[in-house]
C-alpha positions as CSV (number, residue, x, y, z in Angstrom):
1,X,40.8,81.9,14.0
2,X,38.2,80.1,16.1
3,X,39.0,77.9,19.1
4,X,39.4,74.4,17.8
5,X,39.2,71.7,20.4
6,X,40.8,68.5,19.1
7,X,44.0,68.6,17.1
8,X,46.0,71.4,15.6
9,X,48.6,70.3,13.0
10,X,51.3,72.9,12.5
11,X,52.6,72.5,9.0
12,X,50.7,71.9,5.7
13,X,53.2,69.6,4.1
14,X,53.2,65.8,3.5
15,X,53.6,64.8,7.1
16,X,51.1,67.4,8.4
17,X,48.4,66.4,5.9
18,X,48.9,62.7,6.5
19,X,48.6,63.2,10.3
20,X,45.5,65.4,9.9
21,X,43.5,63.3,7.5
22,X,44.2,60.0,9.2
23,X,43.4,61.4,12.7
24,X,40.1,62.8,11.4
25,X,39.3,59.6,9.6
26,X,40.0,57.4,12.7
27,X,38.0,59.6,15.1
28,X,35.3,61.5,13.2
29,X,34.4,63.4,16.4
30,X,37.9,65.0,16.6
31,X,38.0,68.5,15.3
32,X,41.2,68.8,13.2
33,X,42.8,71.9,11.7
34,X,46.0,72.5,9.7
35,X,47.9,75.7,10.2
36,X,50.4,76.5,7.5
37,X,52.6,79.5,7.8
38,X,53.0,80.1,4.1
39,X,50.4,80.6,1.4
40,X,51.2,77.3,-0.2
41,X,50.1,73.8,0.8
42,X,52.1,70.6,0.0
43,X,54.8,72.6,-1.8
44,X,57.5,69.9,-1.6
45,X,55.0,67.3,-2.9
46,X,54.4,69.6,-5.9
47,X,58.1,69.9,-6.9
48,X,59.3,66.5,-5.9
49,X,60.7,64.2,-8.6
50,X,60.5,66.9,-11.3
51,X,56.9,67.6,-10.4
52,X,56.0,63.9,-10.6
53,X,56.3,63.3,-6.8
54,X,58.6,60.4,-5.8
55,X,56.0,59.2,-3.2
56,X,58.1,56.3,-1.8
57,X,60.5,53.5,-2.6
58,X,59.7,49.9,-3.5
59,X,61.6,48.5,-0.5
60,X,59.9,45.7,1.4
61,X,62.7,44.8,3.8
62,X,63.1,47.0,6.9
63,X,66.8,46.4,7.2
64,X,67.4,47.4,3.6
65,X,65.1,50.4,4.0
66,X,67.0,51.6,7.1
67,X,70.3,51.8,5.1
68,X,68.9,54.8,3.2
69,X,68.7,57.0,6.3
70,X,72.0,58.7,7.3
71,X,70.4,59.8,10.6
72,X,67.7,58.3,12.8
73,X,68.3,54.6,12.0
74,X,67.7,53.3,15.6
75,X,64.5,55.4,15.9
76,X,63.2,54.4,12.5
77,X,63.9,50.7,13.3
78,X,60.9,51.0,15.7
79,X,58.7,53.5,13.8
80,X,58.9,52.5,10.1
81,X,57.6,48.9,10.6
82,X,54.3,50.4,11.7
83,X,53.7,51.9,8.3
84,X,56.0,50.6,5.5
85,X,56.2,51.6,1.8
86,X,53.7,48.8,1.0
87,X,51.2,50.5,3.4
88,X,51.8,53.8,1.6
89,X,51.0,52.1,-1.8
90,X,47.8,50.6,-0.4
91,X,46.7,53.8,1.3
92,X,46.9,55.8,-2.0
93,X,45.5,53.0,-4.1
94,X,42.4,52.8,-1.8
95,X,41.8,56.5,-2.7
96,X,42.2,56.0,-6.4
97,X,45.9,56.9,-6.8
98,X,47.9,54.0,-8.3
99,X,51.6,54.1,-7.8
100,X,54.1,52.6,-10.3
101,X,57.7,51.4,-9.7
102,X,60.6,52.6,-11.9
103,X,63.8,50.5,-12.6
104,X,65.7,52.1,-9.6
105,X,62.9,51.4,-7.2
106,X,61.4,54.9,-7.0
107,X,57.6,55.0,-7.0
108,X,55.5,57.7,-8.6
109,X,51.8,58.1,-9.3
110,X,50.7,56.4,-12.5
111,X,49.7,59.8,-13.8
112,X,53.3,61.1,-13.5
113,X,51.8,64.2,-11.9
114,X,52.4,65.4,-8.3
115,X,49.0,67.0,-8.5
116,X,47.5,63.5,-8.2
117,X,48.9,63.2,-4.7
118,X,48.0,66.8,-3.8
119,X,44.4,66.4,-5.0
120,X,44.1,63.1,-3.1
121,X,45.2,64.7,0.2
122,X,43.1,67.8,-0.3
123,X,40.0,65.6,-1.1
124,X,40.7,63.5,2.0
125,X,40.9,66.6,4.1
126,X,37.6,67.9,2.8
127,X,35.9,64.5,3.2
128,X,36.8,64.3,6.9
129,X,36.2,68.0,7.7
130,X,39.8,69.1,8.2
131,X,39.9,72.9,8.4
132,X,42.9,74.4,6.7
133,X,44.4,77.9,7.4
134,X,47.2,79.3,5.4
135,X,49.3,82.4,6.4
136,X,49.1,81.1,10.0
137,X,52.6,80.9,11.5
138,X,52.7,79.3,15.0
139,X,55.2,81.1,17.3
140,X,54.4,79.8,20.8
141,X,52.9,76.8,22.6
142,X,51.7,77.0,26.2
143,X,49.9,74.6,28.5
144,X,46.7,76.0,30.0
145,X,45.2,75.4,33.5
146,X,42.8,72.8,32.0
147,X,45.8,70.9,30.6
148,X,44.9,71.9,27.0
149,X,47.3,73.6,24.6
150,X,47.2,77.3,23.6
151,X,48.8,77.8,20.1
152,X,49.7,81.5,19.5
153,X,50.1,82.8,16.0
154,X,52.2,85.5,14.5
155,X,49.1,87.5,13.5
156,X,48.1,87.8,17.1
157,X,45.4,85.2,17.1
158,X,45.4,82.0,19.2
159,X,43.6,78.7,19.5
160,X,43.2,76.1,22.2
161,X,43.3,72.4,21.6
162,X,43.8,69.0,23.2
163,X,46.6,67.8,20.9
164,X,49.2,69.5,18.8
165,X,51.3,67.8,16.1
166,X,54.4,69.8,14.9
167,X,55.0,68.9,11.2
168,X,56.6,72.2,10.0
169,X,59.4,70.5,8.0
170,X,63.1,71.1,8.2
171,X,64.3,74.4,9.7
172,X,67.4,76.1,8.4
173,X,68.5,78.1,11.4
174,X,68.7,77.0,15.1
175,X,66.8,80.1,16.3
176,X,63.7,78.8,14.4
177,X,63.5,76.0,17.0
178,X,63.4,78.5,20.0
179,X,59.7,78.2,20.6
180,X,60.1,74.4,20.9
181,X,63.1,74.6,23.1
182,X,61.0,76.7,25.4
183,X,59.0,73.5,26.0
184,X,62.1,71.7,27.2
185,X,63.1,70.1,23.9
186,X,66.7,69.7,22.7
187,X,67.7,70.4,19.1
188,X,70.3,68.8,16.9
189,X,71.7,71.8,15.0
190,X,70.3,71.9,11.4
191,X,72.7,71.7,8.5
192,X,71.9,71.2,4.8
193,X,71.6,67.7,3.3
194,X,71.1,66.7,-0.4
195,X,73.1,69.3,-2.3
196,X,75.3,69.3,-5.4
197,X,79.1,69.9,-5.5
198,X,80.3,73.2,-7.0
199,X,83.4,73.2,-9.1
200,X,84.1,76.9,-9.8
201,X,86.0,77.5,-13.1
202,X,86.7,73.8,-13.7
203,X,86.6,73.1,-17.4
204,X,84.4,69.9,-16.9
205,X,81.5,72.2,-16.5
206,X,81.6,72.7,-20.2
207,X,80.1,69.2,-20.4
208,X,76.9,70.2,-18.6
209,X,74.1,67.8,-19.3
210,X,76.5,64.8,-19.7
211,X,75.6,61.9,-17.3
212,X,77.4,58.7,-16.4
213,X,75.3,55.8,-15.5
214,X,77.5,54.5,-12.7
215,X,80.6,56.2,-11.1
216,X,82.2,55.9,-7.7
217,X,82.6,59.2,-5.9
218,X,84.8,59.5,-2.8
219,X,85.5,62.3,-0.3
220,X,89.3,62.4,0.3
221,X,90.4,62.1,3.9
222,X,87.2,60.2,4.9
223,X,85.6,56.8,4.4
224,X,82.6,58.4,2.6
225,X,82.0,57.0,-0.9
226,X,79.0,56.4,-3.1
227,X,78.3,54.6,-6.3
228,X,75.6,55.7,-8.7
229,X,74.7,58.0,-11.6
230,X,76.7,61.3,-11.8
231,X,75.4,64.3,-13.7
232,X,77.7,67.1,-14.9
233,X,76.0,70.5,-14.5
234,X,76.9,74.1,-15.3
235,X,78.0,74.5,-11.7
236,X,79.7,71.2,-11.0
237,X,78.6,67.6,-10.2
238,X,75.2,66.3,-9.3
239,X,73.2,63.1,-9.6
240,X,72.3,60.4,-7.1
241,X,75.8,59.4,-6.2
242,X,76.7,63.0,-5.3
243,X,73.4,63.7,-3.5
244,X,73.7,60.5,-1.4
245,X,77.3,61.5,-0.5
246,X,76.1,65.0,0.5
247,X,73.5,63.4,2.8
248,X,75.9,61.0,4.5
249,X,78.6,63.7,4.8
250,X,76.3,66.6,5.7
251,X,77.9,67.4,9.1
252,X,81.5,66.7,8.0
253,X,81.1,68.9,4.8
254,X,79.6,71.7,6.8
255,X,82.6,71.6,9.2
256,X,84.8,71.9,6.1
257,X,82.8,74.9,5.0
258,X,82.0,73.0,1.8
259,X,85.7,73.1,0.7
260,X,87.1,69.6,0.1
261,X,88.5,67.3,-2.6
262,X,86.7,64.4,-4.2
263,X,87.9,61.5,-6.3
264,X,85.7,60.2,-9.1
265,X,86.2,56.7,-10.7
266,X,84.3,57.0,-13.9
267,X,84.9,53.2,-14.4
268,X,84.1,51.5,-11.1
269,X,84.7,48.1,-12.6
270,X,88.4,49.1,-12.8
271,X,91.2,50.2,-10.6
272,X,94.5,51.6,-11.7
273,X,96.3,48.3,-12.2
274,X,93.7,46.3,-14.0
275,X,92.8,49.3,-16.2
276,X,96.5,49.5,-17.2
277,X,96.3,45.8,-18.2
278,X,93.1,46.5,-20.2
279,X,94.6,49.4,-22.0
280,X,97.7,47.5,-22.9
281,X,95.5,44.8,-24.5
282,X,93.5,47.5,-26.3
283,X,96.7,49.0,-27.8
284,X,97.5,45.6,-29.1
285,X,94.0,44.9,-30.5
286,X,93.0,48.3,-31.8
287,X,96.3,50.1,-32.1
288,X,95.5,51.5,-35.6
289,X,92.3,53.1,-34.4
290,X,92.1,56.7,-33.3
291,X,91.2,57.5,-29.7
292,X,88.1,59.5,-30.7
293,X,86.7,56.8,-32.9
294,X,87.2,53.9,-30.4
295,X,85.8,54.6,-27.0
296,X,86.0,51.2,-25.5
297,X,84.6,51.9,-22.0
298,X,81.1,53.1,-23.0
299,X,81.6,56.5,-21.5
300,X,79.7,59.4,-23.0
301,X,81.7,60.5,-26.0
302,X,82.1,64.1,-24.8
303,X,83.4,63.0,-21.5
304,X,85.8,60.4,-23.1
305,X,87.3,63.1,-25.4
306,X,87.5,65.6,-22.5
307,X,89.5,63.1,-20.4
308,X,91.7,62.2,-23.4
309,X,92.6,65.9,-23.9
310,X,93.1,66.4,-20.1
311,X,95.7,63.6,-20.3
312,X,97.6,65.7,-22.8
313,X,96.6,63.6,-25.8
314,X,95.2,64.5,-29.2
315,X,91.8,63.0,-29.9
316,X,92.8,61.9,-33.4
317,X,96.0,60.1,-32.1
318,X,96.1,56.3,-32.7
319,X,96.0,54.0,-29.7
320,X,99.4,52.5,-30.6
321,X,101.0,56.0,-30.6
322,X,100.0,56.9,-27.0
323,X,103.1,57.9,-25.0
324,X,103.4,55.9,-21.7
325,X,103.3,59.1,-19.5
326,X,100.1,60.3,-21.1
327,X,98.7,56.8,-20.9
328,X,99.3,56.9,-17.1
329,X,97.6,60.3,-16.8
330,X,94.6,58.9,-18.7
331,X,94.4,55.9,-16.4
332,X,94.5,58.2,-13.4
333,X,91.8,60.5,-14.8
334,X,89.6,57.5,-15.5
335,X,89.9,55.8,-12.1
336,X,90.8,58.6,-9.7
337,X,89.9,62.0,-11.2
338,X,90.3,64.7,-8.6
339,X,88.1,67.8,-8.2
340,X,88.4,70.6,-5.7
341,X,84.9,71.3,-4.4
342,X,84.2,74.9,-3.4
343,X,80.6,75.4,-2.3
344,X,77.3,73.7,-2.7
345,X,74.0,74.2,-4.5
346,X,70.6,73.1,-3.2
347,X,69.3,70.2,-5.3
348,X,66.6,72.0,-7.3
349,X,64.0,73.2,-4.7
350,X,64.0,70.0,-2.7
351,X,65.8,71.4,0.3
352,X,66.4,68.8,3.1
353,X,68.1,69.4,6.4
354,X,69.7,67.0,8.9
355,X,69.1,68.1,12.5
356,X,65.9,68.9,14.4
357,X,64.2,67.6,17.5
358,X,66.4,65.1,19.4
359,X,65.0,61.7,18.8
360,X,65.6,60.5,22.3
361,X,62.9,62.9,23.3
362,X,60.2,61.4,21.1
363,X,58.5,58.0,21.5
364,X,58.9,56.2,18.2
365,X,55.8,54.1,18.8
366,X,53.5,57.1,19.1
367,X,55.5,60.1,17.9
368,X,54.5,61.8,21.2
369,X,56.9,64.0,23.0
370,X,58.5,62.4,26.0
371,X,58.7,65.9,27.5
372,X,55.1,67.2,26.9
373,X,52.1,64.8,26.8
374,X,49.7,65.8,24.0
375,X,52.5,67.1,21.8
376,X,53.4,65.1,18.8
377,X,55.9,65.4,15.9
378,X,55.9,64.2,12.3
379,X,58.3,64.5,9.3
380,X,61.5,66.4,8.9
381,X,61.1,68.5,12.1
382,X,62.8,65.5,13.7
383,X,66.4,64.7,13.4
384,X,65.7,62.2,10.6
385,X,66.7,62.5,7.0
386,X,67.0,60.1,4.1
387,X,68.8,60.0,0.8
388,X,67.0,60.7,-2.4
389,X,64.6,58.1,-3.8
390,X,61.4,58.6,-1.8
391,X,62.8,57.9,1.6
392,X,62.1,61.3,3.1
393,X,58.5,61.1,2.0
394,X,58.2,57.6,3.4
395,X,59.3,58.9,6.8
396,X,56.7,61.7,6.5
397,X,53.9,59.2,5.7
398,X,55.0,56.8,8.5
399,X,55.4,59.4,11.2
400,X,52.2,61.2,10.2
401,X,50.2,58.0,10.3
402,X,51.7,56.9,13.6
403,X,50.9,60.3,15.2
404,X,47.4,60.2,13.8
405,X,46.7,56.8,15.1
406,X,48.0,57.7,18.6
407,X,46.1,61.0,18.7
408,X,42.8,59.4,17.5
409,X,43.1,56.6,20.1
410,X,43.9,59.1,22.9
411,X,41.1,61.4,22.0
412,X,38.6,58.5,21.8
413,X,39.8,57.3,25.3
414,X,39.4,60.8,26.7
415,X,35.9,61.1,25.3
416,X,34.9,57.7,26.9
417,X,36.4,58.8,30.2
418,X,34.4,62.0,30.1
419,X,31.2,60.1,29.4
420,X,31.9,57.7,32.2
421,X,32.7,60.5,34.7
422,X,29.4,62.3,33.8
423,X,27.4,59.2,34.4
424,X,29.1,58.0,37.5
């Protein structure tokens, strides 16, 4: 690998590419290279949103936007306003990629193909002369006598540069941060975020594929609760409500070794008392109808019949014939259905961690290290993570853009100082 004065971006994901292409665009004289340890570029972009790429979220208010980040809110309060979702939309639109907004606010390329985003970033890198190296794992950084950085790679090669941006994504093990701790940085221990809840041997798994449009999921013994769609899978429960809950409870659930109890209210508009009143009215109004032919709460039919059976009732029983004890069990199952969670499963391949470089050691206005001038960070390597819906990508775009702007400005100022010193 040749010496590359300028900028080396470590990590070929969304944040790394966005930093590299924007820095190269803003200072065309800056030599920029991306070093990616794997053989794949933009791998999370490719698989995100079922390979459609959930680029960002249609959220225009900073205070509302911040509510979607379990960690890093105070940091993001100062960084995100510099490059908001609307800026992301304009950036891609200017390069021929139009984004569309879905009913829940998630934004995808009009093509519904993540390859549109990948192609855009690769073309931008080529346009601005960004060099890309795969299979290049950085293992050490050291400051040289001339105040430049030496980046050492696992294959024995090394490069020197003026600026380094670490955009290597979330790390799963604390020891993976050792080379950054050697520079004086502190680490918030990484733990998984965005995962589904495993329910080993629970009969509800027979309903895999059934989804409920809105349910309330609570973790017992805590204040953690989330509303939203819930999906029943062959291993347990998933869907936005569960994934959001896993993000907000990431550290608590890790401490519990992923063994805890949840309560699900399948009918969030009801609680135990007013549902009892509603069922008493139903027994009066449709008492001659059978339970399996009158599903009055618009639940998926398979789930409704499952809960009826779990309450000890026959599905062909008439509403008027329902024993009071079974009725109480059904009410409980509908409004406070308990599940013992034992274990987790990563949501598809979209692995997200909470933890990373301590935010107090990074300047949110520039993404520069407060410990090491010339060292910048972007994306998930920092102790920032969002819930599902495009929020993690928005942090990647924002932090990458801020780092790029800061690096481009610093490199231009350094060049001007050099010219001035040579002519004075």
